[in-house]
PAMIMI-926934 format. One record per residue: residue number from 1; residue in one letter; x, y, z of N, C-alpha, C in turn. Coordinates in Angstrom, 2 decimals. Layout:
<nodes>
<node timi="NUM" fifi="A" n_px="X" n_py="Y" n_pz="Z" ca_px="X" ca_py="Y" ca_pz="Z" c_px="X" c_py="Y" c_pz="Z"/>
...
</nodes>
This chain:
<nodes>
<node timi="1" fifi="M" n_px="19.10" n_py="44.75" n_pz="72.61" ca_px="20.14" ca_py="43.94" ca_pz="73.02" c_px="20.27" c_py="44.59" c_pz="74.15"/>
<node timi="2" fifi="S" n_px="20.46" n_py="43.79" n_pz="75.40" ca_px="21.01" ca_py="43.77" ca_pz="76.87" c_px="22.56" c_py="43.53" c_pz="76.93"/>
<node timi="3" fifi="T" n_px="23.26" n_py="43.97" n_pz="77.67" ca_px="24.69" ca_py="44.06" ca_pz="78.27" c_px="24.34" c_py="43.37" c_pz="79.51"/>
<node timi="4" fifi="Q" n_px="25.23" n_py="42.50" n_pz="79.89" ca_px="25.49" ca_py="42.28" ca_pz="81.02" c_px="27.24" c_py="42.67" c_pz="81.80"/>
<node timi="5" fifi="Q" n_px="26.79" n_py="43.01" n_pz="82.92" ca_px="28.05" ca_py="43.62" ca_pz="83.67" c_px="28.85" c_py="42.19" c_pz="84.10"/>
<node timi="6" fifi="A" n_px="29.88" n_py="42.06" n_pz="84.52" ca_px="30.73" ca_py="41.05" ca_pz="84.91" c_px="30.71" c_py="41.45" c_pz="86.40"/>
<node timi="7" fifi="N" n_px="30.43" n_py="40.29" n_pz="87.29" ca_px="31.02" ca_py="40.81" ca_pz="88.68" c_px="32.45" c_py="40.49" c_pz="88.81"/>
<node timi="8" fifi="S" n_px="32.92" n_py="41.16" n_pz="89.71" ca_px="34.29" ca_py="41.52" ca_pz="90.00" c_px="34.34" c_py="41.66" c_pz="91.76"/>
<node timi="9" fifi="F" n_px="35.55" n_py="41.52" n_pz="92.11" ca_px="35.73" ca_py="41.53" ca_pz="93.52" c_px="36.68" c_py="42.00" c_pz="93.56"/>
<node timi="10" fifi="V" n_px="37.06" n_py="42.85" n_pz="94.77" ca_px="38.25" ca_py="43.72" ca_pz="95.27" c_px="38.57" c_py="42.48" c_pz="96.45"/>
<node timi="11" fifi="T" n_px="40.44" n_py="42.21" n_pz="95.54" ca_px="41.29" ca_py="41.53" ca_pz="96.75" c_px="42.52" c_py="42.65" c_pz="97.38"/>
<node timi="12" fifi="A" n_px="43.00" n_py="42.30" n_pz="98.56" ca_px="44.02" ca_py="42.77" ca_pz="98.92" c_px="45.13" c_py="41.81" c_pz="98.14"/>
<node timi="13" fifi="S" n_px="46.28" n_py="43.03" n_pz="97.84" ca_px="47.66" ca_py="42.69" ca_pz="97.41" c_px="49.04" c_py="43.13" c_pz="97.75"/>
<node timi="14" fifi="V" n_px="49.82" n_py="43.19" n_pz="97.22" ca_px="51.27" ca_py="43.68" ca_pz="97.91" c_px="51.87" c_py="44.40" c_pz="96.92"/>
<node timi="15" fifi="S" n_px="52.18" n_py="45.26" n_pz="97.17" ca_px="52.76" ca_py="46.61" ca_pz="96.46" c_px="54.25" c_py="46.09" c_pz="95.46"/>
<node timi="16" fifi="R" n_px="54.77" n_py="46.38" n_pz="94.69" ca_px="56.09" ca_py="46.12" ca_pz="94.73" c_px="56.89" c_py="46.98" c_pz="95.66"/>
<node timi="17" fifi="N" n_px="56.78" n_py="47.59" n_pz="95.97" ca_px="57.54" ca_py="48.27" ca_pz="97.07" c_px="57.57" c_py="47.86" c_pz="98.48"/>
<node timi="18" fifi="A" n_px="55.99" n_py="47.17" n_pz="98.88" ca_px="56.21" ca_py="46.38" ca_pz="99.92" c_px="56.50" c_py="45.04" c_pz="99.48"/>
<node timi="19" fifi="A" n_px="56.58" n_py="44.29" n_pz="98.50" ca_px="57.28" ca_py="43.05" ca_pz="98.28" c_px="58.89" c_py="43.51" c_pz="98.54"/>
<node timi="20" fifi="V" n_px="59.30" n_py="44.27" n_pz="97.89" ca_px="60.88" ca_py="44.63" ca_pz="98.19" c_px="61.28" c_py="44.61" c_pz="99.37"/>
<node timi="21" fifi="A" n_px="60.56" n_py="45.37" n_pz="100.51" ca_px="60.54" ca_py="45.78" ca_pz="101.83" c_px="60.47" c_py="44.65" c_pz="102.15"/>
<node timi="22" fifi="L" n_px="59.81" n_py="43.33" n_pz="101.89" ca_px="59.67" ca_py="42.13" ca_pz="102.53" c_px="61.05" c_py="41.15" c_pz="102.10"/>
<node timi="23" fifi="I" n_px="61.36" n_py="41.43" n_pz="101.17" ca_px="62.57" ca_py="40.63" ca_pz="100.85" c_px="64.18" c_py="41.20" c_pz="101.37"/>
<node timi="24" fifi="D" n_px="63.75" n_py="42.75" n_pz="101.23" ca_px="64.69" ca_py="42.95" ca_pz="102.25" c_px="64.89" c_py="42.63" c_pz="103.81"/>
<node timi="25" fifi="A" n_px="63.64" n_py="42.51" n_pz="104.31" ca_px="63.87" ca_py="42.29" ca_pz="105.71" c_px="64.09" c_py="41.02" c_pz="106.00"/>
<node timi="26" fifi="A" n_px="63.78" n_py="39.82" n_pz="104.84" ca_px="64.29" ca_py="38.63" ca_pz="105.11" c_px="65.71" c_py="38.31" c_pz="105.08"/>
<node timi="27" fifi="L" n_px="65.80" n_py="39.29" n_pz="103.97" ca_px="68.00" ca_py="39.02" ca_pz="103.54" c_px="68.12" c_py="39.45" c_pz="104.72"/>
<node timi="28" fifi="A" n_px="68.06" n_py="40.29" n_pz="105.53" ca_px="69.01" ca_py="41.37" ca_pz="106.72" c_px="68.44" c_py="39.93" c_pz="107.39"/>
<node timi="29" fifi="H" n_px="67.63" n_py="39.28" n_pz="107.75" ca_px="67.25" ca_py="37.75" ca_pz="108.68" c_px="67.95" c_py="37.10" c_pz="108.50"/>
<node timi="30" fifi="A" n_px="68.46" n_py="36.68" n_pz="107.02" ca_px="69.03" ca_py="35.48" ca_pz="107.02" c_px="70.78" c_py="35.57" c_pz="106.98"/>
<node timi="31" fifi="E" n_px="71.09" n_py="36.73" n_pz="106.92" ca_px="72.52" ca_py="36.94" ca_pz="106.96" c_px="73.11" c_py="37.24" c_pz="108.47"/>
<node timi="32" fifi="K" n_px="72.10" n_py="37.78" n_pz="109.28" ca_px="72.07" ca_py="37.27" ca_pz="110.96" c_px="72.33" c_py="36.04" c_pz="110.99"/>
<node timi="33" fifi="A" n_px="71.41" n_py="35.16" n_pz="110.55" ca_px="71.27" ca_py="33.71" ca_pz="111.24" c_px="72.21" c_py="33.08" c_pz="110.34"/>
<node timi="34" fifi="G" n_px="72.98" n_py="33.76" n_pz="109.52" ca_px="74.24" ca_py="33.21" ca_pz="108.81" c_px="73.84" c_py="31.90" c_pz="107.73"/>
<node timi="35" fifi="I" n_px="72.77" n_py="32.40" n_pz="107.03" ca_px="72.46" ca_py="31.44" ca_pz="106.08" c_px="72.26" c_py="31.64" c_pz="104.67"/>
<node timi="36" fifi="E" n_px="72.29" n_py="30.60" n_pz="103.69" ca_px="72.06" ca_py="31.46" ca_pz="102.48" c_px="70.77" c_py="30.87" c_pz="101.90"/>
<node timi="37" fifi="V" n_px="69.64" n_py="32.07" n_pz="101.60" ca_px="68.64" ca_py="31.73" ca_pz="100.97" c_px="67.86" c_py="32.64" c_pz="99.76"/>
<node timi="38" fifi="S" n_px="66.90" n_py="31.75" n_pz="98.91" ca_px="66.11" ca_py="32.41" ca_pz="97.97" c_px="64.69" c_py="32.73" c_pz="98.58"/>
<node timi="39" fifi="I" n_px="64.30" n_py="34.23" n_pz="98.23" ca_px="62.83" ca_py="34.54" ca_pz="98.90" c_px="62.25" c_py="35.04" c_pz="97.34"/>
<node timi="40" fifi="A" n_px="61.27" n_py="34.20" n_pz="97.63" ca_px="60.37" ca_py="34.91" ca_pz="96.82" c_px="58.56" c_py="35.50" c_pz="97.49"/>
<node timi="41" fifi="V" n_px="58.02" n_py="36.64" n_pz="96.93" ca_px="56.87" ca_py="37.10" ca_pz="97.49" c_px="55.81" c_py="37.19" c_pz="96.13"/>
<node timi="42" fifi="T" n_px="55.26" n_py="36.55" n_pz="96.17" ca_px="53.84" ca_py="36.50" ca_pz="95.40" c_px="52.86" c_py="37.56" c_pz="95.84"/>
<node timi="43" fifi="D" n_px="51.57" n_py="38.27" n_pz="94.60" ca_px="50.81" ca_py="38.73" ca_pz="95.07" c_px="49.33" c_py="37.63" c_pz="95.78"/>
<node timi="44" fifi="A" n_px="48.37" n_py="38.04" n_pz="95.78" ca_px="47.37" ca_py="37.05" ca_pz="96.41" c_px="47.14" c_py="35.94" c_pz="95.45"/>
<node timi="45" fifi="G" n_px="47.15" n_py="36.17" n_pz="93.81" ca_px="46.66" ca_py="35.70" ca_pz="92.85" c_px="47.73" c_py="34.36" c_pz="92.40"/>
<node timi="46" fifi="G" n_px="49.24" n_py="34.56" n_pz="93.67" ca_px="50.13" ca_py="33.84" ca_pz="93.04" c_px="51.22" c_py="34.32" c_pz="91.80"/>
<node timi="47" fifi="H" n_px="50.77" n_py="35.50" n_pz="91.92" ca_px="52.04" ca_py="36.33" ca_pz="90.64" c_px="53.32" c_py="37.08" c_pz="91.51"/>
<node timi="48" fifi="L" n_px="54.11" n_py="36.24" n_pz="91.01" ca_px="55.59" ca_py="36.91" ca_pz="91.33" c_px="55.77" c_py="38.37" c_pz="91.16"/>
<node timi="49" fifi="K" n_px="55.94" n_py="38.77" n_pz="92.30" ca_px="56.11" ca_py="40.43" ca_pz="92.50" c_px="57.88" c_py="40.67" c_pz="92.89"/>
<node timi="50" fifi="A" n_px="58.41" n_py="39.58" n_pz="93.90" ca_px="59.69" ca_py="39.90" ca_pz="93.89" c_px="60.15" c_py="38.88" c_pz="94.35"/>
<node timi="51" fifi="F" n_px="61.45" n_py="39.05" n_pz="93.84" ca_px="62.61" ca_py="37.41" ca_pz="94.03" c_px="63.93" c_py="37.59" c_pz="94.24"/>
<node timi="52" fifi="Q" n_px="64.86" n_py="37.06" n_pz="95.06" ca_px="66.16" ca_py="37.64" ca_pz="95.40" c_px="66.58" c_py="36.59" c_pz="95.72"/>
<node timi="53" fifi="S" n_px="67.96" n_py="36.04" n_pz="95.57" ca_px="68.42" ca_py="34.98" ca_pz="96.16" c_px="69.86" c_py="35.38" c_pz="96.61"/>
<node timi="54" fifi="T" n_px="70.35" n_py="34.87" n_pz="97.62" ca_px="71.84" ca_py="35.49" ca_pz="98.18" c_px="72.67" c_py="34.62" c_pz="97.29"/>
<node timi="55" fifi="D" n_px="74.04" n_py="35.41" n_pz="97.31" ca_px="75.07" ca_py="34.63" ca_pz="96.29" c_px="75.22" c_py="33.05" c_pz="96.41"/>
<node timi="56" fifi="N" n_px="75.31" n_py="32.54" n_pz="97.56" ca_px="75.65" ca_py="31.34" ca_pz="97.85" c_px="74.34" c_py="30.03" c_pz="97.97"/>
<node timi="57" fifi="A" n_px="73.47" n_py="31.06" n_pz="97.60" ca_px="72.40" ca_py="29.91" ca_pz="97.66" c_px="72.00" c_py="28.82" c_pz="96.70"/>
<node timi="58" fifi="R" n_px="71.57" n_py="27.60" n_pz="96.93" ca_px="71.85" ca_py="26.42" ca_pz="96.19" c_px="70.31" c_py="26.73" c_pz="95.47"/>
<node timi="59" fifi="F" n_px="71.25" n_py="26.22" n_pz="94.55" ca_px="70.13" ca_py="26.52" ca_pz="92.71" c_px="68.66" c_py="25.79" c_pz="93.18"/>
<node timi="60" fifi="L" n_px="68.80" n_py="24.93" n_pz="93.77" ca_px="67.06" ca_py="24.32" ca_pz="93.90" c_px="66.10" c_py="25.33" c_pz="94.85"/>
<node timi="61" fifi="T" n_px="66.88" n_py="25.80" n_pz="95.78" ca_px="66.24" ca_py="27.04" ca_pz="96.40" c_px="65.34" c_py="27.81" c_pz="95.79"/>
<node timi="62" fifi="C" n_px="65.59" n_py="28.46" n_pz="94.55" ca_px="65.18" ca_py="29.32" ca_pz="93.50" c_px="63.72" c_py="28.49" c_pz="93.81"/>
<node timi="63" fifi="D" n_px="63.43" n_py="27.29" n_pz="92.89" ca_px="62.47" ca_py="27.00" ca_pz="92.66" c_px="61.22" c_py="26.76" c_pz="93.96"/>
<node timi="64" fifi="V" n_px="62.03" n_py="26.38" n_pz="95.00" ca_px="61.29" ca_py="25.89" ca_pz="96.26" c_px="60.72" c_py="27.33" c_pz="96.88"/>
<node timi="65" fifi="A" n_px="61.52" n_py="28.20" n_pz="96.76" ca_px="60.72" ca_py="29.56" ca_pz="97.16" c_px="60.26" c_py="30.14" c_pz="96.24"/>
<node timi="66" fifi="I" n_px="60.00" n_py="29.87" n_pz="95.11" ca_px="58.35" ca_py="30.60" ca_pz="94.35" c_px="57.38" c_py="29.56" c_pz="94.63"/>
<node timi="67" fifi="D" n_px="57.50" n_py="28.04" n_pz="94.37" ca_px="56.67" ca_py="27.34" ca_pz="94.60" c_px="55.97" c_py="27.14" c_pz="96.22"/>
<node timi="68" fifi="K" n_px="56.78" n_py="27.56" n_pz="97.10" ca_px="56.18" ca_py="27.74" ca_pz="98.81" c_px="55.32" c_py="29.06" c_pz="98.63"/>
<node timi="69" fifi="A" n_px="55.71" n_py="30.17" n_pz="97.80" ca_px="54.93" ca_py="31.35" ca_pz="97.90" c_px="53.53" c_py="30.92" c_pz="97.17"/>
<node timi="70" fifi="W" n_px="53.93" n_py="30.41" n_pz="95.75" ca_px="52.55" ca_py="30.39" ca_pz="95.21" c_px="51.83" c_py="29.61" c_pz="95.83"/>
<node timi="71" fifi="T" n_px="52.32" n_py="28.32" n_pz="96.48" ca_px="51.77" ca_py="27.97" ca_pz="97.25" c_px="50.59" c_py="28.28" c_pz="98.35"/>
<node timi="72" fifi="A" n_px="51.51" n_py="29.04" n_pz="99.59" ca_px="50.95" ca_py="29.75" ca_pz="100.17" c_px="49.66" c_py="31.18" c_pz="99.66"/>
<node timi="73" fifi="A" n_px="49.62" n_py="31.34" n_pz="98.76" ca_px="48.82" ca_py="32.47" ca_pz="98.11" c_px="47.99" c_py="31.77" c_pz="97.76"/>
<node timi="74" fifi="S" n_px="47.88" n_py="30.33" n_pz="96.99" ca_px="46.85" ca_py="29.71" ca_pz="96.20" c_px="45.86" c_py="28.93" c_pz="97.09"/>
<node timi="75" fifi="Y" n_px="46.50" n_py="28.75" n_pz="98.37" ca_px="45.33" ca_py="27.81" ca_pz="99.46" c_px="45.14" c_py="28.85" c_pz="100.26"/>
<node timi="76" fifi="G" n_px="45.86" n_py="29.90" n_pz="100.76" ca_px="45.61" ca_py="30.49" ca_pz="101.69" c_px="46.15" c_py="30.11" c_pz="103.22"/>
<node timi="77" fifi="I" n_px="47.41" n_py="28.82" n_pz="102.87" ca_px="47.81" ca_py="28.31" ca_pz="104.09" c_px="49.28" c_py="28.51" c_pz="103.87"/>
<node timi="78" fifi="P" n_px="49.81" n_py="29.08" n_pz="105.45" ca_px="51.08" ca_py="29.49" ca_pz="105.14" c_px="52.06" c_py="27.76" c_pz="104.99"/>
<node timi="79" fifi="T" n_px="53.05" n_py="27.70" n_pz="104.40" ca_px="53.67" ca_py="26.58" ca_pz="103.71" c_px="54.41" c_py="25.59" c_pz="104.70"/>
<node timi="80" fifi="H" n_px="54.70" n_py="26.33" n_pz="105.70" ca_px="54.80" ca_py="25.45" ca_pz="107.13" c_px="53.74" c_py="24.70" c_pz="107.68"/>
<node timi="81" fifi="M" n_px="52.70" n_py="25.23" n_pz="107.57" ca_px="51.71" ca_py="24.43" ca_pz="108.30" c_px="51.21" c_py="22.96" c_pz="107.11"/>
<node timi="82" fifi="W" n_px="51.82" n_py="22.65" n_pz="106.15" ca_px="51.35" ca_py="21.65" ca_pz="105.44" c_px="51.45" c_py="20.46" c_pz="106.09"/>
<node timi="83" fifi="N" n_px="52.54" n_py="19.89" n_pz="106.44" ca_px="53.01" ca_py="18.65" ca_pz="107.55" c_px="51.92" c_py="18.49" c_pz="108.37"/>
<node timi="84" fifi="S" n_px="51.31" n_py="18.98" n_pz="108.93" ca_px="50.36" ca_py="18.51" ca_pz="110.38" c_px="49.15" c_py="18.63" c_pz="109.82"/>
<node timi="85" fifi="L" n_px="48.84" n_py="19.46" n_pz="108.57" ca_px="47.78" ca_py="19.22" ca_pz="107.91" c_px="47.43" c_py="17.70" c_pz="107.42"/>
<node timi="86" fifi="L" n_px="48.67" n_py="17.56" n_pz="106.79" ca_px="48.60" ca_py="16.08" ca_pz="105.96" c_px="48.85" c_py="14.82" c_pz="106.77"/>
<node timi="87" fifi="T" n_px="49.27" n_py="15.00" n_pz="108.09" ca_px="49.84" ca_py="13.76" ca_pz="108.86" c_px="48.16" c_py="13.09" c_pz="109.44"/>
<node timi="88" fifi="G" n_px="48.53" n_py="11.95" n_pz="109.46" ca_px="47.32" ca_py="10.84" ca_pz="109.90" c_px="46.11" c_py="10.64" c_pz="108.50"/>
<node timi="89" fifi="N" n_px="46.62" n_py="11.71" n_pz="107.33" ca_px="45.98" ca_py="11.21" ca_pz="106.39" c_px="46.54" c_py="10.03" c_pz="105.26"/>
<node timi="90" fifi="S" n_px="46.53" n_py="9.28" n_pz="105.11" ca_px="47.20" ca_py="8.18" ca_pz="104.27" c_px="47.62" c_py="8.37" c_pz="102.78"/>
<node timi="91" fifi="K" n_px="45.85" n_py="8.37" n_pz="102.52" ca_px="45.75" ca_py="8.72" ca_pz="100.97" c_px="46.79" c_py="9.51" c_pz="100.57"/>
<node timi="92" fifi="I" n_px="47.08" n_py="11.03" n_pz="101.37" ca_px="47.84" ca_py="12.19" ca_pz="100.99" c_px="49.11" c_py="11.77" c_pz="101.55"/>
<node timi="93" fifi="E" n_px="49.59" n_py="11.77" n_pz="102.49" ca_px="50.50" ca_py="10.96" ca_pz="103.16" c_px="51.48" c_py="10.98" c_pz="102.22"/>
<node timi="94" fifi="Q" n_px="50.98" n_py="9.95" n_pz="101.38" ca_px="51.71" ca_py="9.11" ca_pz="100.37" c_px="52.55" c_py="9.80" c_pz="99.21"/>
<node timi="95" fifi="L" n_px="51.83" n_py="11.11" n_pz="98.90" ca_px="52.43" ca_py="12.49" ca_pz="97.99" c_px="53.10" c_py="12.98" c_pz="98.74"/>
<node timi="96" fifi="S" n_px="53.48" n_py="12.93" n_pz="99.61" ca_px="54.04" ca_py="14.51" ca_pz="100.60" c_px="55.54" c_py="14.29" c_pz="99.98"/>
<node timi="97" fifi="H" n_px="56.28" n_py="13.02" n_pz="99.77" ca_px="57.39" ca_py="12.95" ca_pz="98.62" c_px="57.82" c_py="13.06" c_pz="97.73"/>
<node timi="98" fifi="R" n_px="56.55" n_py="13.03" n_pz="96.91" ca_px="56.85" ca_py="13.10" ca_pz="94.98" c_px="56.27" c_py="14.00" c_pz="94.98"/>
<node timi="99" fifi="R" n_px="56.40" n_py="14.61" n_pz="93.62" ca_px="56.26" ca_py="15.75" ca_pz="93.08" c_px="54.67" c_py="15.38" c_pz="92.30"/>
<node timi="100" fifi="A" n_px="54.10" n_py="15.39" n_pz="92.80" ca_px="52.49" ca_py="14.81" ca_pz="92.13" c_px="52.00" c_py="16.19" c_pz="92.21"/>
<node timi="101" fifi="W" n_px="51.59" n_py="17.07" n_pz="92.93" ca_px="51.45" ca_py="18.34" ca_pz="92.39" c_px="52.25" c_py="19.28" c_pz="92.03"/>
<node timi="102" fifi="L" n_px="51.87" n_py="19.67" n_pz="90.55" ca_px="52.52" ca_py="20.39" ca_pz="90.14" c_px="52.67" c_py="21.62" c_pz="90.94"/>
<node timi="103" fifi="R" n_px="54.07" n_py="22.01" n_pz="91.27" ca_px="53.83" ca_py="23.29" ca_pz="91.97" c_px="53.61" c_py="23.45" c_pz="93.15"/>
<node timi="104" fifi="L" n_px="52.85" n_py="22.68" n_pz="94.04" ca_px="52.70" ca_py="22.59" ca_pz="95.26" c_px="53.52" c_py="21.68" c_pz="95.92"/>
<node timi="105" fifi="V" n_px="54.31" n_py="22.30" n_pz="97.09" ca_px="55.59" ca_py="22.09" ca_pz="97.75" c_px="54.72" c_py="21.41" c_pz="99.48"/>
<node timi="106" fifi="L" n_px="54.36" n_py="20.21" n_pz="99.66" ca_px="53.81" ca_py="19.61" ca_pz="100.88" c_px="54.96" c_py="19.54" c_pz="101.91"/>
<node timi="107" fifi="V" n_px="55.81" n_py="19.02" n_pz="101.63" ca_px="56.61" ca_py="19.12" ca_pz="102.67" c_px="58.53" c_py="19.96" c_pz="102.50"/>
<node timi="108" fifi="T" n_px="58.42" n_py="20.47" n_pz="103.77" ca_px="59.41" ca_py="21.69" ca_pz="103.57" c_px="60.36" c_py="21.67" c_pz="104.91"/>
<node timi="109" fifi="L" n_px="61.69" n_py="22.25" n_pz="104.58" ca_px="62.39" ca_py="22.21" ca_pz="105.65" c_px="61.95" c_py="23.83" c_pz="106.05"/>
<node timi="110" fifi="S" n_px="61.44" n_py="23.72" n_pz="107.25" ca_px="61.86" ca_py="25.57" ca_pz="107.58" c_px="62.65" c_py="25.35" c_pz="109.00"/>
<node timi="111" fifi="W" n_px="63.05" n_py="26.55" n_pz="109.48" ca_px="63.76" ca_py="26.95" ca_pz="110.25" c_px="63.41" c_py="28.01" c_pz="111.14"/>
<node timi="112" fifi="R" n_px="63.36" n_py="28.35" n_pz="112.03" ca_px="63.04" ca_py="29.53" ca_pz="113.29" c_px="64.12" c_py="30.02" c_pz="113.79"/>
<node timi="113" fifi="T" n_px="64.18" n_py="31.11" n_pz="114.35" ca_px="64.93" ca_py="31.81" ca_pz="115.55" c_px="64.22" c_py="32.54" c_pz="116.15"/>
<node timi="114" fifi="E" n_px="64.64" n_py="32.62" n_pz="117.44" ca_px="63.57" ca_py="33.25" ca_pz="118.42" c_px="64.75" c_py="35.01" c_pz="118.72"/>
<node timi="115" fifi="N" n_px="63.63" n_py="35.43" n_pz="118.82" ca_px="64.34" ca_py="36.80" ca_pz="118.70" c_px="64.68" c_py="37.00" c_pz="120.43"/>
</nodes>
């Protein structure tokens, strides 16, 4: 009887400590900007590693933050890039305002501050 060895590969991941540090940095930035936020960090497989919301963040921001982190991990593309990728593709553009793809956030409101 022969045994077959399964193929495996190594991927980069994020430790719990690193995920918490990312959330702490994002919370500090949000406080400085004066905004309420929810922040999610996933590993490379899209598994939630850390999550935090500020006290007055809107309830929907929890799901959006987790969905955005999952989308970025699963597609390897930051969610703020989706609008430019979908613009001009009429078949896909029609879906951008619907929840047609489970857990895929296609259109997001993003903000940036300059240092």
